[in-house]
Structures are given as C-alpha cells and as structure tokens.
N, CA, C and O atoms as a printed pandas DataFrame, in Angstrom:
     atom_number atom_name residue_name chain_id  residue_number  x_coord  y_coord  z_coord
0              1         N          MET        A               1   14.435   -5.184  -24.470
1              2        CA          MET        A               1   14.631   -4.674  -23.128
2              3         C          MET        A               1   13.381   -3.941  -22.692
3              4         O          MET        A               1   12.904   -3.085  -23.438
4              5         N          PRO        A               2   12.828   -4.225  -21.538
5              6        CA          PRO        A               2   11.607   -3.556  -21.061
6              7         C          PRO        A               2   11.896   -2.091  -20.759
7              8         O          PRO        A               2   13.018   -1.748  -20.388
8              9         N          LYS        A               3   10.895   -1.220  -20.913
9             10        CA          LYS        A               3   11.019    0.171  -20.591
10            11         C          LYS        A               3   11.194    0.335  -19.084
11            12         O          LYS        A               3   10.731   -0.494  -18.300
12            13         N          LYS        A               4   11.875    1.430  -18.684
13            14        CA          LYS        A               4   12.091    1.688  -17.267
14            15         C          LYS        A               4   10.783    1.770  -16.498
15            16         O          LYS        A               4   10.690    1.266  -15.379
16            17         N          ASN        A               5    9.771    2.400  -17.085
17            18        CA          ASN        A               5    8.477    2.551  -16.432
18            19         C          ASN        A               5    7.797    1.163  -16.247
19            20         O          ASN        A               5    7.131    0.923  -15.240
20            21         N          ASP        A               6    7.978    0.273  -17.223
21            22        CA          ASP        A               6    7.435   -1.079  -17.106
22            23         C          ASP        A               6    8.097   -1.803  -15.954
23            24         O          ASP        A               6    7.420   -2.492  -15.191
24            25         N          LEU        A               7    9.416   -1.662  -15.808
25            26        CA          LEU        A               7   10.121   -2.290  -14.698
26            27         C          LEU        A               7    9.628   -1.738  -13.351
27            28         O          LEU        A               7    9.471   -2.495  -12.393
28            29         N          GLU        A               8    9.387   -0.440  -13.278
29            30        CA          GLU        A               8    8.885    0.165  -12.052
30            31         C          GLU        A               8    7.512   -0.411  -11.683
31            32         O          GLU        A               8    7.246   -0.742  -10.528
32            33         N          GLN        A               9    6.650   -0.520  -12.703
33            34        CA          GLN        A               9    5.315   -1.032  -12.467
34            35         C          GLN        A               9    5.391   -2.506  -12.023
35            36         O          GLN        A               9    4.694   -2.913  -11.094
36            37         N          ASN        A              10    6.225   -3.283  -12.682
37            38        CA          ASN        A              10    6.366   -4.713  -12.299
38            39         C          ASN        A              10    6.931   -4.838  -10.878
39            40         O          ASN        A              10    6.487   -5.666  -10.082
40            41         N          ALA        A              11    7.943   -3.972  -10.581
41            42        CA          ALA        A              11    8.521   -4.006   -9.263
42            43         C          ALA        A              11    7.500   -3.643   -8.203
43            44         O          ALA        A              11    7.440   -4.296   -7.162
44            45         N          LEU        A              12    6.712   -2.638   -8.436
45            46        CA          LEU        A              12    5.708   -2.199   -7.467
46            47         C          LEU        A              12    4.672   -3.278   -7.261
47            48         O          LEU        A              12    4.247   -3.523   -6.131
48            49         N          GLN        A              13    4.255   -3.933   -8.341
49            50        CA          GLN        A              13    3.301   -5.025   -8.243
50            51         C          GLN        A              13    3.844   -6.175   -7.379
51            52         O          GLN        A              13    3.141   -6.714   -6.524
52            53         N          ILE        A              14    5.105   -6.533   -7.623
53            54        CA          ILE        A              14    5.734   -7.628   -6.848
54            55         C          ILE        A              14    5.826   -7.227   -5.372
55            56         O          ILE        A              14    5.529   -8.031   -4.488
56            57         N          ILE        A              15    6.227   -6.016   -5.115
57            58        CA          ILE        A              15    6.351   -5.530   -3.703
58            59         C          ILE        A              15    4.991   -5.566   -3.031
59            60         O          ILE        A              15    4.879   -5.998   -1.883
60            61         N          MET        A              16    3.945   -5.114   -3.738
61            62        CA          MET        A              16    2.582   -5.108   -3.155
62            63         C          MET        A              16    2.118   -6.530   -2.871
63            64         O          MET        A              16    1.461   -6.764   -1.856
64            65         N          GLU        A              17    2.440   -7.483   -3.737
65            66        CA          GLU        A              17    1.995   -8.848   -3.575
66            67         C          GLU        A              17    2.666   -9.542   -2.365
67            68         O          GLU        A              17    2.123  -10.508   -1.827
68            69         N          THR        A              18    3.823   -9.056   -1.950
69            70        CA          THR        A              18    4.518   -9.679   -0.816
70            71         C          THR        A              18    3.879   -9.320    0.499
71            72         O          THR        A              18    4.126   -9.972    1.514
72            73         N          GLY        A              19    3.065   -8.296    0.492
73            74        CA          GLY        A              19    2.324   -7.924    1.697
74            75         C          GLY        A              19    3.244   -7.476    2.831
75            76         O          GLY        A              19    4.249   -6.801    2.607
76            77         N          SER        A              20    2.883   -7.862    4.040
77            78        CA          SER        A              20    3.609   -7.393    5.238
78            79         C          SER        A              20    4.994   -8.004    5.396
79            80         O          SER        A              20    5.803   -7.504    6.177
80            81         N          LYS        A              21    5.284   -9.107    4.647
81            82        CA          LYS        A              21    6.633   -9.676    4.812
82            83         C          LYS        A              21    7.653   -8.947    3.941
83            84         O          LYS        A              21    8.850   -9.072    4.201
84            85         N          GLY        A              22    7.248   -8.203    2.937
85            86        CA          GLY        A              22    8.157   -7.448    2.102
86            87         C          GLY        A              22    9.009   -8.348    1.240
87            88         O          GLY        A              22    8.860   -9.570    1.264
88            89         N          VAL        A              23    9.892   -7.750    0.488
89            90        CA          VAL        A              23   10.756   -8.510   -0.431
90            91         C          VAL        A              23   12.172   -7.891   -0.341
91            92         O          VAL        A              23   12.328   -6.672   -0.274
92            93         N          LEU        A              24   13.165   -8.743   -0.342
93            94        CA          LEU        A              24   14.540   -8.228   -0.369
94            95         C          LEU        A              24   14.818   -7.556   -1.714
95            96         O          LEU        A              24   14.385   -8.041   -2.760
96            97         N          GLN        A              25   15.532   -6.456   -1.677
97            98        CA          GLN        A              25   15.841   -5.709   -2.898
98            99         C          GLN        A              25   16.518   -6.619   -3.908
99           100         O          GLN        A              25   16.210   -6.547   -5.097
100          101         N          SER        A              26   17.461   -7.499   -3.452
101          102        CA          SER        A              26   18.159   -8.385   -4.384
102          103         C          SER        A              26   17.232   -9.404   -5.016
103          104         O          SER        A              26   17.429   -9.770   -6.175
104          105         N          GLU        A              27   16.223   -9.877   -4.285
105          106        CA          GLU        A              27   15.232  -10.796   -4.840
106          107         C          GLU        A              27   14.406  -10.101   -5.920
107          108         O          GLU        A              27   14.122  -10.652   -6.984
108          109         N          LEU        A              28   14.034   -8.861   -5.592
109          110        CA          LEU        A              28   13.218   -8.068   -6.564
110          111         C          LEU        A              28   13.906   -7.905   -7.886
111          112         O          LEU        A              28   13.313   -8.191   -8.926
112          113         N          TRP        A              29   15.152   -7.449   -7.881
113          114        CA          TRP        A              29   15.749   -7.232   -9.195
114          115         C          TRP        A              29   15.948   -8.510   -9.975
115          116         O          TRP        A              29   16.007   -8.493  -11.204
116          117         N          ARG        A              30   16.052   -9.633   -9.254
117          118        CA          ARG        A              30   16.158  -10.929  -10.001
118          119         C          ARG        A              30   14.775  -11.236  -10.660
119          120         O          ARG        A              30   14.696  -11.673  -11.808
120          121         N          LYS        A              31   13.718  -10.990   -9.891
121          122        CA          LYS        A              31   12.377  -11.286  -10.392
122          123         C          LYS        A              31   11.986  -10.448  -11.571
123          124         O          LYS        A              31   11.247  -10.906  -12.443
124          125         N          ILE        A              32   12.481   -9.191  -11.619
125          126        CA          ILE        A              32   12.098   -8.302  -12.761
126          127         C          ILE        A              32   13.182   -8.353  -13.862
127          128         O          ILE        A              32   13.111   -7.611  -14.841
128          129         N          ASN        A              33   14.181   -9.236  -13.689
129          130        CA          ASN        A              33   15.205   -9.435  -14.704
130          131         C          ASN        A              33   15.960   -8.091  -14.961
131          132         O          ASN        A              33   16.126   -7.652  -16.099
132          133         N          ALA        A              34   16.392   -7.484  -13.867
133          134        CA          ALA        A              34   17.152   -6.207  -13.958
134          135         C          ALA        A              34   18.512   -6.424  -13.281
135          136         O          ALA        A              34   18.709   -7.350  -12.495
136          137         N          SER        A              35   19.436   -5.523  -13.627
137          138        CA          SER        A              35   20.765   -5.575  -12.973
138          139         C          SER        A              35   20.578   -5.045  -11.532
139          140         O          SER        A              35   19.561   -4.435  -11.201
140          141         N          SER        A              36   21.580   -5.299  -10.708
141          142        CA          SER        A              36   21.472   -4.814   -9.299
142          143         C          SER        A              36   21.447   -3.272   -9.287
143          144         O          SER        A              36   20.782   -2.668   -8.446
144          145         N          ARG        A              37   22.148   -2.665  -10.190
145          146        CA          ARG        A              37   22.158   -1.203  -10.314
146          147         C          ARG        A              37   20.761   -0.674  -10.679
147          148         O          ARG        A              37   20.256    0.263  -10.060
148          149         N          GLU        A              38   20.147   -1.302  -11.706
149          150        CA          GLU        A              38   18.775   -0.917  -12.092
150          151         C          GLU        A              38   17.832   -1.144  -10.975
151          152         O          GLU        A              38   16.989   -0.290  -10.702
152          153         N          GLY        A              39   17.934   -2.300  -10.288
153          154        CA          GLY        A              39   17.037   -2.626   -9.186
154          155         C          GLY        A              39   17.143   -1.632   -8.059
155          156         O          GLY        A              39   16.131   -1.242   -7.477
156          157         N          SER        A              40   18.345   -1.216   -7.743
157          158        CA          SER        A              40   18.570   -0.226   -6.689
158          159         C          SER        A              40   17.965    1.101   -7.069
159          160         O          SER        A              40   17.312    1.749   -6.251
160          161         N          ARG        A              41   18.176    1.512   -8.305
161          162        CA          ARG        A              41   17.624    2.788   -8.776
162          163         C          ARG        A              41   16.088    2.757   -8.784
163          164         O          ARG        A              41   15.439    3.742   -8.431
164          165         N          ILE        A              42   15.525    1.634   -9.185
165          166        CA          ILE        A              42   14.044    1.523   -9.215
166          167         C          ILE        A              42   13.485    1.607   -7.788
167          168         O          ILE        A              42   12.485    2.283   -7.550
168          169         N          SER        A              43   14.129    0.924   -6.851
169          170        CA          SER        A              43   13.586    0.940   -5.473
170          171         C          SER        A              43   13.727    2.324   -4.899
171          172         O          SER        A              43   12.823    2.778   -4.197
172          173         N          ILE        A              44   14.814    3.018   -5.158
173          174        CA          ILE        A              44   15.001    4.422   -4.686
174          175         C          ILE        A              44   13.944    5.336   -5.317
175          176         O          ILE        A              44   13.381    6.201   -4.646
176          177         N          LYS        A              45   13.688    5.140   -6.579
177          178        CA          LYS        A              45   12.700    5.959   -7.263
178          179         C          LYS        A              45   11.289    5.721   -6.692
179          180         O          LYS        A              45   10.544    6.673   -6.460
180          181         N          LEU        A              46   10.929    4.452   -6.468
181          182        CA          LEU        A              46    9.616    4.155   -5.888
182          183         C          LEU        A              46    9.483    4.714   -4.503
183          184         O          LEU        A              46    8.414    5.170   -4.099
184          185         N          GLU        A              47   10.592    4.676   -3.767
185          186        CA          GLU        A              47   10.590    5.254   -2.392
186          187         C          GLU        A              47   10.416    6.759   -2.454
187          188         O          GLU        A              47    9.668    7.327   -1.658
188          189         N          SER        A              48   11.106    7.426   -3.405
189          190        CA          SER        A              48   10.999    8.900   -3.515
190          191         C          SER        A              48    9.611    9.322   -3.963
191          192         O          SER        A              48    9.190   10.444   -3.681
192          193         N          LYS        A              49    8.892    8.451   -4.654
193          194        CA          LYS        A              49    7.532    8.747   -5.075
194          195         C          LYS        A              49    6.534    8.450   -3.957
195          196         O          LYS        A              49    5.339    8.699   -4.117
196          197         N          GLY        A              50    7.007    7.924   -2.829
197          198        CA          GLY        A              50    6.154    7.617   -1.691
198          199         C          GLY        A              50    5.335    6.344   -1.854
199          200         O          GLY        A              50    4.334    6.167   -1.159
200          201         N          LEU        A              51    5.740    5.450   -2.761
201          202        CA          LEU        A              51    4.987    4.230   -2.985
202          203         C          LEU        A              51    5.445    3.059   -2.121
203          204         O          LEU        A              51    4.675    2.148   -1.818
204          205         N          ILE        A              52    6.727    3.109   -1.732
205          206        CA          ILE        A              52    7.273    2.023   -0.911
206          207         C          ILE        A              52    8.129    2.644    0.200
207          208         O          ILE        A              52    8.399    3.845    0.192
208          209         N          TYR        A              53    8.545    1.814    1.145
209          210        CA          TYR        A              53    9.555    2.202    2.110
210          211         C          TYR        A              53   10.549    1.070    2.247
211          212         O          TYR        A              53   10.183   -0.089    2.053
212          213         N          ARG        A              54   11.808    1.372    2.578
213          214        CA          ARG        A              54   12.866    0.421    2.668
214          215         C          ARG        A              54   13.349    0.319    4.091
215          216         O          ARG        A              54   13.457    1.326    4.791
216          217         N          GLU        A              55   13.643   -0.897    4.527
217          218        CA          GLU        A              55   14.181   -1.122    5.869
218          219         C          GLU        A              55   15.511   -1.867    5.665
219          220         O          GLU        A              55   15.567   -2.889    4.983
220          221         N          ARG        A              56   16.563   -1.334    6.267
221          222        CA          ARG        A              56   17.893   -1.943    6.148
222          223         C          ARG        A              56   17.868   -3.259    6.905
223          224         O          ARG        A              56   17.291   -3.340    7.990
224          225         N          GLU        A              57   18.497   -4.305    6.336
225          226        CA          GLU        A              57   18.479   -5.642    6.914
226          227         C          GLU        A              57   19.763   -6.343    6.609
227          228         O          GLU        A              57   20.305   -6.235    5.509
228          229         N          LEU        A              58   20.262   -7.082    7.614
229          230        CA          LEU        A              58   21.465   -7.917    7.403
230          231         C          LEU        A              58   20.985   -9.305    6.946
231          232         O          LEU        A              58   20.313  -10.016    7.693
232          233         N          TYR        A              59   21.331   -9.665    5.741
233          234        CA          TYR        A              59   20.875  -10.954    5.184
234          235         C          TYR        A              59   22.108  -11.719    4.661
235          236         O          TYR        A              59   22.823  -11.260    3.770
236          237         N          LYS        A              60   22.318  -12.887    5.248
237          238        CA          LYS        A              60   23.453  -13.747    4.876
238          239         C          LYS        A              60   24.770  -13.014    4.961
239          240         O          LYS        A              60   25.633  -13.166    4.097
240          241         N          GLY        A              61   24.927  -12.206    6.020
241          242        CA          GLY        A              61   26.172  -11.472    6.236
242          243         C          GLY        A              61   26.362  -10.217    5.416
243          244         O          GLY        A              61   27.436   -9.617    5.457
244          245         N          ARG        A              62   25.333   -9.795    4.659
245          246        CA          ARG        A              62   25.448   -8.610    3.823
246          247         C          ARG        A              62   24.292   -7.674    4.127
247          248         O          ARG        A              62   23.175   -8.104    4.412
248          249         N          TRP        A              63   24.590   -6.371    4.058
249          250        CA          TRP        A              63   23.495   -5.411    4.264
250          251         C          TRP        A              63   22.726   -5.217    2.976
251          252         O          TRP        A              63   23.307   -5.054    1.903
252          253         N          THR        A              64   21.420   -5.237    3.097
253          254        CA          THR        A              64   20.552   -5.001    1.961
254          255         C          THR        A              64   19.311   -4.275    2.477
255          256         O          THR        A              64   19.282   -3.836    3.626
256          257         N          TYR        A              65   18.327   -4.154    1.663
257          258        CA          TYR        A              65   17.089   -3.518    2.080
258          259         C          TYR        A              65   15.902   -4.468    1.799
259          260         O          TYR        A              65   15.863   -5.174    0.791
260          261         N          ARG        A              66   14.956   -4.448    2.725
261          262        CA          ARG        A              66   13.697   -5.147    2.519
262          263         C          ARG        A              66   12.671   -4.070    2.114
263          264         O          ARG        A              66   12.551   -3.042    2.780
264          265         N          LEU        A              67   11.971   -4.303    1.074
265          266        CA          LEU        A              67   11.065   -3.333    0.479
266          267         C          LEU        A              67    9.626   -3.663    0.857
267          268         O          LEU        A              67    9.199   -4.814    0.765
268          269         N          PHE        A              68    8.879   -2.638    1.285
269          270        CA          PHE        A              68    7.488   -2.817    1.655
270          271         C          PHE        A              68    6.642   -1.762    0.927
271          272         O          PHE        A              68    7.059   -0.615    0.771
272          273         N          SER        A              69    5.479   -2.162    0.497
273          274        CA          SER        A              69    4.581   -1.258   -0.189
274          275         C          SER        A              69    3.802   -0.397    0.806
275          276         O          SER        A              69    3.381   -0.879    1.858
276          277         N          LYS        A              70    3.616    0.868    0.470
277          278        CA          LYS        A              70    2.763    1.736    1.274
278          279         C          LYS        A              70    1.330    1.580    0.859
279          280         O          LYS        A              70    0.410    1.955    1.587
280          281         N          ARG        A              71    1.138    1.010   -0.347
281          282        CA          ARG        A              71   -0.198    0.767   -0.852
282          283         C          ARG        A              71   -0.594   -0.668   -0.579
283          284         O          ARG        A              71    0.247   -1.567   -0.544
284          285         N          LYS        A              72   -1.874   -0.868   -0.389
285          286        CA          LYS        A              72   -2.364   -2.253   -0.204
286          287         C          LYS        A              72   -3.182   -2.619   -1.452
287          288         O          LYS        A              72   -3.848   -1.760   -2.030
288          289         N          PRO        A              73   -3.130   -3.884   -1.861
289          290        CA          PRO        A              73   -3.990   -4.316   -2.961
290          291         C          PRO        A              73   -5.461   -4.051   -2.588
291          292         O          PRO        A              73   -5.851   -4.214   -1.432
292          293         N          ILE        A              74   -6.245   -3.653   -3.547
293          294        CA          ILE        A              74   -7.635   -3.377   -3.290
294          295         C          ILE        A              74   -8.385   -4.682   -3.115
295          296         O          ILE        A              74   -8.311   -5.580   -3.954
296          297         N          THR        A              75   -9.123   -4.771   -1.986
297          298        CA          THR        A              75   -9.927   -5.937   -1.735
298          299         C          THR        A              75  -11.241   -5.504   -1.112
299          300         O          THR        A              75  -11.366   -4.360   -0.673
300          301         N          ILE        A              76  -12.208   -6.378   -1.066
301          302        CA          ILE        A              76  -13.482   -6.064   -0.470
302          303         C          ILE        A              76  -13.325   -5.849    1.048
303          304         O          ILE        A              76  -14.161   -5.199    1.676
304          305         N          ASP        A              77  -12.262   -6.394    1.619
305          306        CA          ASP        A              77  -12.010   -6.248    3.048
306          307         C          ASP        A              77  -11.831   -4.770    3.433
307          308         O          ASP        A              77  -12.076   -4.389    4.578
308          309         N          SER        A              78  -11.397   -3.930    2.454
309          310        CA          SER        A              78  -11.130   -2.530    2.780
310          311         C          SER        A              78  -12.428   -1.748    3.044
311          312         O          SER        A              78  -12.389   -0.691    3.673
312          313         N          ILE        A              79  -13.590   -2.263    2.564
313          314        CA          ILE        A              79  -14.831   -1.534    2.758
314          315         C          ILE        A              79  -15.881   -2.344    3.496
315          316         O          ILE        A              79  -16.960   -1.831    3.790
316          317         N          ILE        A              80  -15.584   -3.601    3.801
317          318        CA          ILE        A              80  -16.613   -4.494    4.387
318          319         C          ILE        A              80  -17.172   -3.978    5.704
319          320         O          ILE        A              80  -18.324   -4.260    6.032
320          321         N          SER        A              81  -16.392   -3.238    6.455
321          322        CA          SER        A              81  -16.896   -2.707    7.730
322          323         C          SER        A              81  -17.462   -1.292    7.621
323          324         O          SER        A              81  -17.778   -0.684    8.643
324          325         N          CYS        A              82  -17.593   -0.765    6.437
325          326        CA          CYS        A              82  -18.152    0.564    6.253
326          327         C          CYS        A              82  -19.610    0.574    6.760
327          328         O          CYS        A              82  -20.420   -0.263    6.362
328          329         N          PRO        A              83  -19.925    1.539    7.648
329          330        CA          PRO        A              83  -21.264    1.558    8.217
330          331         C          PRO        A              83  -22.378    1.825    7.185
331          332         O          PRO        A              83  -23.538    1.497    7.436
332          333         N          CYS        A              84  -22.047    2.397    6.070
333          334        CA          CYS        A              84  -23.032    2.713    5.024
334          335         C          CYS        A              84  -23.672    1.417    4.460
335          336         O          CYS        A              84  -24.832    1.418    4.049
336          337         N          LEU        A              85  -22.914    0.349    4.451
337          338        CA          LEU        A              85  -23.411   -0.912    3.865
338          339         C          LEU        A              85  -24.618   -1.506    4.659
339          340         O          LEU        A              85  -25.463   -2.202    4.097
340          341         N          THR        A              86  -24.662   -1.211    5.945
341          342        CA          THR        A              86  -25.734   -1.785    6.763
342          343         C          THR        A              86  -26.615   -0.720    7.380
343          344         O          THR        A              86  -27.412   -1.021    8.268
344          345         N          CYS        A              87  -26.495    0.490    6.942
345          346        CA          CYS        A              87  -27.235    1.628    7.515
346          347         C          CYS        A              87  -28.710    1.583    7.110
347          348         O          CYS        A              87  -29.040    1.441    5.933
348          349         N          ALA        A              88  -29.576    1.705    8.097
349          350        CA          ALA        A              88  -31.024    1.676    7.858
350          351         C          ALA        A              88  -31.476    2.959    7.130
351          352         O          ALA        A              88  -32.522    2.966    6.480
352          353         N          GLU        A              89  -30.696    4.025    7.240
353          354        CA          GLU        A              89  -31.012    5.315    6.670
354          355         C          GLU        A              89  -30.397    5.530    5.264
355          356         O          GLU        A              89  -30.546    6.619    4.710
356          357         N          SER        A              90  -29.731    4.552    4.688
357          358        CA          SER        A              90  -29.005    4.739    3.442
358          359         C          SER        A              90  -29.880    5.193    2.291
359          360         O          SER        A              90  -29.409    5.918    1.416
360          361         N          SER        A              91  -31.131    4.789    2.268
361          362        CA          SER        A              91  -32.012    5.198    1.178
362          363         C          SER        A              91  -32.353    6.696    1.221
363          364         O          SER        A              91  -32.716    7.296    0.210
364          365         N          LYS        A              92  -32.227    7.272    2.405
365          366        CA          LYS        A              92  -32.531    8.692    2.594
366          367         C          LYS        A              92  -31.286    9.577    2.578
367          368         O          LYS        A              92  -31.379   10.804    2.558
368          369         N          CYS        A              93  -30.133    8.934    2.588
369          370        CA          CYS        A              93  -28.828    9.644    2.711
370          371         C          CYS        A              93  -28.454   10.250    1.382
371          372         O          CYS        A              93  -28.425    9.558    0.364
372          373         N          GLU        A              94  -28.160   11.562    1.380
373          374        CA          GLU        A              94  -27.713   12.208    0.184
374          375         C          GLU        A              94  -26.962   13.497    0.530
375          376         O          GLU        A              94  -27.222   14.102    1.570
376          377         N          ALA        A              95  -26.059   13.908   -0.307
377          378        CA          ALA        A              95  -25.285   15.132   -0.073
378          379         C          ALA        A              95  -26.250   16.301    0.043
379          380         O          ALA        A              95  -27.111   16.489   -0.816
380          381         N          GLY        A              96  -26.107   17.088    1.110
381          382        CA          GLY        A              96  -26.938   18.267    1.301
382          383         C          GLY        A              96  -28.281   17.983    1.951
383          384         O          GLY        A              96  -29.022   18.912    2.273
384          385         N          GLY        A              97  -28.606   16.705    2.150
385          386        CA          GLY        A              97  -29.885   16.309    2.744
386          387         C          GLY        A              97  -29.838   16.376    4.247
387          388         O          GLY        A              97  -28.796   16.655    4.840
388          389         N          ALA        A              98  -31.025   16.105    4.885
389          390        CA          ALA        A              98  -31.073   16.055    6.352
390          391         C          ALA        A              98  -30.187   14.946    6.867
391          392         O          ALA        A              98  -29.537   15.096    7.902
392          393         N          ILE        A              99  -30.154   13.816    6.146
393          394        CA          ILE        A              99  -29.237   12.719    6.451
394          395         C          ILE        A              99  -28.198   12.734    5.347
395          396         O          ILE        A              99  -28.512   12.554    4.171
396          397         N          SER        A             100  -26.943   12.953    5.752
397          398        CA          SER        A             100  -25.897   13.185    4.759
398          399         C          SER        A             100  -24.586   12.516    5.207
399          400         O          SER        A             100  -24.314   12.433    6.404
400          401         N          PRO        A             101  -23.777   12.041    4.252
401          402        CA          PRO        A             101  -22.453   11.494    4.594
402          403         C          PRO        A             101  -21.596   12.556    5.310
403          404         O          PRO        A             101  -20.766   12.229    6.158
404          405         N          ASN        A             102  -21.809   13.805    4.958
405          406        CA          ASN        A             102  -21.015   14.888    5.588
406          407         C          ASN        A             102  -21.305   15.060    7.081
407          408         O          ASN        A             102  -20.475   15.592    7.817
408          409         N          LYS        A             103  -22.466   14.617    7.521
409          410        CA          LYS        A             103  -22.860   14.809    8.921
410          411         C          LYS        A             103  -22.913   13.491    9.675
411          412         O          LYS        A             103  -23.290   13.480   10.846
412          413         N          CYS        A             104  -22.550   12.383    9.046
413          414        CA          CYS        A             104  -22.682   11.066    9.663
414          415         C          CYS        A             104  -21.530   10.753   10.631
415          416         O          CYS        A             104  -20.374   10.622   10.228
416          417         N          GLU        A             105  -21.879   10.638   11.900
417          418        CA          GLU        A             105  -20.850   10.372   12.909
418          419         C          GLU        A             105  -20.246    8.948   12.757
419          420         O          GLU        A             105  -19.047    8.760   12.959
420          421         N          LYS        A             106  -21.077    7.967   12.405
421          422        CA          LYS        A             106  -20.589    6.623   12.222
422          423         C          LYS        A             106  -19.563    6.560   11.050
423          424         O          LYS        A             106  -18.508    5.938   11.172
424          425         N          LEU        A             107  -19.895    7.199    9.952
425          426        CA          LEU        A             107  -19.007    7.196    8.783
426          427         C          LEU        A             107  -17.683    7.917    9.127
427          428         O          LEU        A             107  -16.599    7.437    8.797
428          429         N          THR        A             108  -17.801    9.081    9.800
429          430        CA          THR        A             108  -16.596    9.820   10.175
430          431         C          THR        A             108  -15.700    8.983   11.096
431          432         O          THR        A             108  -14.482    8.953   10.915
432          433         N          ALA        A             109  -16.285    8.317   12.063
433          434        CA          ALA        A             109  -15.521    7.470   12.992
434          435         C          ALA        A             109  -14.831    6.350   12.242
435          436         O          ALA        A             109  -13.665    6.055   12.506
436          437         N          TRP        A             110  -15.543    5.711   11.295
437          438        CA          TRP        A             110  -14.965    4.627   10.503
438          439         C          TRP        A             110  -13.803    5.100    9.637
439          440         O          TRP        A             110  -12.793    4.407    9.514
440          441         N          ILE        A             111  -13.947    6.274    9.041
441          442        CA          ILE        A             111  -12.867    6.822    8.206
442          443         C          ILE        A             111  -11.666    7.137    9.052
443          444         O          ILE        A             111  -10.547    6.787    8.677
444          445         N          LEU        A             112  -11.856    7.786   10.181
445          446        CA          LEU        A             112  -10.737    8.107   11.070
446          447         C          LEU        A             112  -10.026    6.850   11.569
447          448         O          LEU        A             112   -8.799    6.825   11.662
448          449         N          LYS        A             113  -10.782    5.827   11.885
449          450        CA          LYS        A             113  -10.186    4.573   12.303
450          451         C          LYS        A             113   -9.385    3.941   11.172
451          452         O          LYS        A             113   -8.277    3.450   11.390
452          453         N          SER        A             114   -9.940    3.954    9.968
453          454        CA          SER        A             114   -9.254    3.415    8.784
454          455         C          SER        A             114   -7.918    4.150    8.517
455          456         O          SER        A             114   -6.919    3.529    8.154
456          457         N          VAL        A             115   -7.927    5.476    8.704
457          458        CA          VAL        A             115   -6.686    6.264    8.470
458          459         C          VAL        A             115   -5.662    5.896    9.500
459          460         O          VAL        A             115   -4.482    5.774    9.171
460          461         N          GLU        A             116   -6.069    5.709   10.756
461          462        CA          GLU        A             116   -5.117    5.318   11.829
462          463         C          GLU        A             116   -4.505    3.979   11.546
463          464         O          GLU        A             116   -3.305    3.795   11.749
464          465         N          VAL        A             117   -5.296    3.032   11.081
465          466        CA          VAL        A             117   -4.767    1.689   10.720
466          467         C          VAL        A             117   -3.745    1.796    9.595
467          468         O          VAL        A             117   -2.724    1.111    9.634
468          469         N          GLU        A             118   -3.999    2.661    8.568
469          470        CA          GLU        A             118   -3.093    2.825    7.492
470          471         C          GLU        A             118   -1.776    3.431    7.877
471          472         O          GLU        A             118   -0.747    3.111    7.283
472          473         N          LYS        A             119   -1.787    4.336    8.901
473          474        CA          LYS        A             119   -0.577    5.002    9.371
474          475         C          LYS        A             119    0.318    4.136   10.191
475          476         O          LYS        A             119    1.508    4.419   10.327
476          477         N          THR        A             120   -0.251    3.041   10.763
477          478        CA          THR        A             120    0.513    2.162   11.637
478          479         C          THR        A             120    1.454    1.282   10.764
479          480         O          THR        A             120    0.988    0.517    9.920
480          481         N          PRO        A             121    2.779    1.406   10.984
481          482        CA          PRO        A             121    3.726    0.589   10.226
482          483         C          PRO        A             121    3.568   -0.865   10.579
483          484         O          PRO        A             121    3.153   -1.171   11.696
484          485         N          PRO        A             122    3.889   -1.811    9.650
485          486        CA          PRO        A             122    3.801   -3.235    9.928
486          487         C          PRO        A             122    4.636   -3.614   11.132
487          488         O          PRO        A             122    5.736   -3.101   11.334
488          489         N          GLY        A             123    4.090   -4.531   11.938
489          490        CA          GLY        A             123    4.813   -5.020   13.083
490          491         C          GLY        A             123    4.556   -4.240   14.351
491          492         O          GLY        A             123    5.079   -4.605   15.404
492          493         N          GLU        A             124    3.766   -3.174   14.291
493          494        CA          GLU        A             124    3.452   -2.433   15.500
494          495         C          GLU        A             124    2.044   -2.674   15.950
495          496         O          GLU        A             124    1.616   -2.120   16.962
C-alpha cells in the first residue's frame, strides 16, 4: 500500500498535468488507486495546503468536484519574456551597482504583470 504522502504527490502531479481543464475528483482517486474516501481526504488536504482549488460540478447527475492546480508545471515559457534575457545592459547589471535588478523598471513591470496573470483564475 503506498504511503499517504506518496498518494498526495501522485495526486498533485496528475492535477498539475491536467492543466486548465482540471480533473474530476472521482477520476483522480481511480488514477491513484485510492478509495473514494482517501481521494476526498487527499483533495481536501491539498486544498488546505493551498496547492489546488476545487470547483463544485454536476457530472452525470451527481455533484462532485473538479480539481485544479494553483501551481503550473515549470517550463521555459514562464521566463521567455523576461526582459533580462535580451537586455543590452545585462553585462553591467549587478546587485548594488549603478544598473541593478532592484532599480530596473522593465524587470519590475514584467514581474508585476506575471503576478497579475497568476492571480487570474482559469476562464476569466
């Protein structure tokens, strides 16, 4: 029998892989070979840790939850638009220097934009 922590990790990985479409809670517990009770407890625990969120959904005449990850899988897409990658001043840029990430308006704007995109729930 897999450890509870292993089941949580597997569940989180599956939820992350489903991306913006999410996964039904009943599908998840089947995929991780857990009982419906274990699956429900795992999803509630992941939600309480702030790793996922659940949306109530009527599926085939029954109420269930669709699970979505708050984390995104790491990809190059997450940094491809970072202004530092194409900055002409990057060779002179250093903490505490005349040109610094702490004082860079382009970097600050990019970070703020990235944070706003992360806060926007799927479908909006």
